[in-house]
C-alpha positions in Angstrom: 0.1 0.1 0.1 1.5 3.4 -1.0 1.9 6.3 1.6 -1.5 8.2 0.4 -3.3 4.9 0.5 -2.0 4.6 4.0 -2.8 8.0 5.0 -6.5 7.9 3.6 -7.0 4.9 5.5 -5.7 6.1 8.7 -7.9 9.3 8.6 -11.0 7.4 7.5 -10.4 5.2 10.5 -9.8 8.2 12.8 -12.8 10.2 11.7 -15.2 7.2 11.9 -14.1 6.8 15.6 -14.2 10.2 16.6 -17.0 11.6 18.8 -15.0 14.9 19.1 -17.4 17.7 17.4 -14.9 20.1 17.4 -12.3 18.0 15.7 -15.0 17.0 13.0 -16.0 20.5 12.5 -12.6 21.6 12.0 -12.0 18.9 9.5 -15.3 20.0 7.8 -13.8 23.9 7.6 -10.6 22.4 6.2 -12.4 20.3 3.5 -14.7 23.1 2.7 -11.9 25.7 2.3 -9.9 23.5 0.2 -12.8 22.9 -2.1 -13.6 26.4 -2.6 -10.0 26.8 -4.1 -11.2 24.5 -6.7 -14.1 26.6 -7.9 -12.2 30.1 -8.6 -14.5 31.7 -11.2 -13.6 34.6 -13.5 -15.6 37.6 -13.8 -16.8 36.4 -17.2 -18.3 33.3 -15.6 -19.5 34.9 -12.4 -21.4 37.1 -15.1 -22.8 34.3 -17.0 -24.1 32.6 -13.9 -25.9 35.7 -12.9 -27.4 36.0 -16.4 -28.6 32.5 -16.2 -30.3 32.8 -12.8 -32.1 35.9 -13.8 -33.1 34.3 -16.9 -34.6 31.4 -14.7 -36.2 34.0 -12.3 -38.1 35.4 -15.4 -39.3 32.0 -16.6 -36.9 32.1 -19.6 -36.0 28.3 -19.7 -37.0 25.1 -20.7 -37.6 22.0 -18.6 -35.7 18.6 -19.5 -38.8 16.9 -20.9 -39.2 19.8 -23.3 -35.6 19.8 -24.3 -35.8 16.0 -24.8 -38.9 16.1 -27.0 -37.5 19.0 -29.2 -34.2 17.0 -29.9 -36.1 13.9 -30.8 -38.1 15.9 -33.2 -34.9 17.5 -34.6 -33.2 14.0 -35.0 -36.0 12.4 -37.0 -35.8 15.3 -39.5 
C-alpha cells in the first residue's frame, strides 16, 4: 500500500471513531476551504451565472422533458 492510501485509511478510521464535534467541525472547515479553491470563477463566468439565474427567475428556460422532446423531433428530420 502506498503512503497516500495509508494516510487516507488512517484518516477515515480516525474520523469514523471520533466523537469530538470540535475536531469534526475543524475537518469540515478544512475540506470546505480546500474545495472553494477549486471553484475560482472568472468575472466573465460569474456574470454568465448571474445572467442564467436571472433568466430562470424570469421564466426564460425549458424543462428537461421539453428539451428532450425538441431533440427527438430534430433528430427525426
